[in-house]
C-alpha positions in Angstrom: 116.6 23.2 89.0 117.5 22.3 92.4 114.9 20.2 94.2 114.6 18.8 97.7 115.9 15.3 98.1 114.8 12.1 99.6 114.6 11.4 102.7 114.1 14.9 103.8 111.4 15.6 101.1 108.5 13.6 99.7 108.1 13.0 96.2 105.3 15.2 96.0 107.4 18.0 97.3 110.1 17.2 94.8 107.5 17.3 92.0 106.2 20.6 93.1 109.8 22.2 93.0 110.1 20.9 89.3 106.5 22.2 88.4 107.1 25.7 89.9 110.4 26.0 87.8 108.2 24.9 84.6 105.5 27.4 85.3 108.0 30.0 86.0 109.7 29.2 82.6 106.5 29.0 80.6 104.7 31.8 82.4 107.0 34.5 81.1 109.7 34.3 83.8 112.5 33.5 81.1 111.8 36.9 79.3 113.4 38.3 82.4 116.7 36.7 81.6 116.5 37.0 77.8 114.9 33.6 77.2 112.1 32.6 75.0 109.2 30.7 76.5 108.3 29.2 73.1 111.3 27.2 73.0 111.5 25.4 76.5 113.1 22.1 76.8 113.2 20.1 80.0 116.1 17.6 80.6 116.6 15.2 83.5 118.9 12.3 84.3 117.9 9.4 86.5 115.5 10.8 89.3 115.6 14.0 87.6 114.4 12.4 84.4 111.5 10.7 86.3 110.6 14.1 88.0 110.6 15.8 84.6 108.4 13.2 83.0 106.0 13.4 85.9 105.9 17.2 85.8 105.4 17.1 82.0 102.5 14.7 82.4 100.9 16.5 85.3 101.0 19.8 83.2 99.4 18.1 80.2 96.7 16.7 82.4 95.8 19.9 84.0 95.7 21.6 80.5 93.4 18.8 79.2 91.2 19.0 82.3 90.7 22.6 81.8 90.1 22.6 78.1 87.2 24.9 77.5 87.1 26.2 80.9 89.5 29.1 80.7 92.1 29.8 83.4 92.6 28.1 86.7 94.9 28.3 89.5 98.4 26.9 89.0 98.4 27.2 85.3 100.3 29.4 82.9 100.2 29.8 79.1 102.8 27.9 77.0 103.9 24.3 76.2 107.1 22.4 76.6 108.7 22.1 73.5 110.8 18.9 73.9 111.8 16.5 76.7 115.2 14.6 77.1 114.9 12.1 79.6 118.0 9.9 80.3 118.1 6.7 82.4 115.1 7.5 84.5 113.2 4.8 86.5 109.8 5.2 85.0 108.3 2.0 86.3 109.1 1.9 90.0 108.1 -1.6 90.9 109.8 -3.1 87.9 112.9 -1.0 88.7 113.0 -2.2 92.3 112.9 -5.9 91.0 115.7 -5.3 88.8 117.7 -3.9 91.8 116.6 -6.9 93.8 117.6 -9.4 91.2 121.0 -7.9 91.2 121.3 -7.9 94.8 121.6 -4.3 95.4 118.1 -3.7 96.7 119.2 -3.2 100.2 121.0 0.0 99.1 117.8 1.4 97.4 115.7 4.1 99.1 112.6 1.9 98.0 114.0 -1.0 100.3 111.9 -1.2 103.6 
């Protein structure tokens, strides 16, 4: 999945791009291409891993909040079967401190 990149896009917009792709896959869109929505795996590397993790957590939170309330906007049936998250920065403040300790923080998009 292609998603908008910083600095042209916000984190929220990036997450929306990933979430829309997940909703498509789990909502029956894969069947159009011969896929099986019951066997969806998500994979991301680096920033992509962080975004995939956030999209999966957001989906789980939405499904949890809606339990017993039926359908609500933005949700589709289905679950993510597995995640493969490689080298993602999941704790941003800690990651920035790691960059700073190595003297590369000035190259980071987190550096202000």
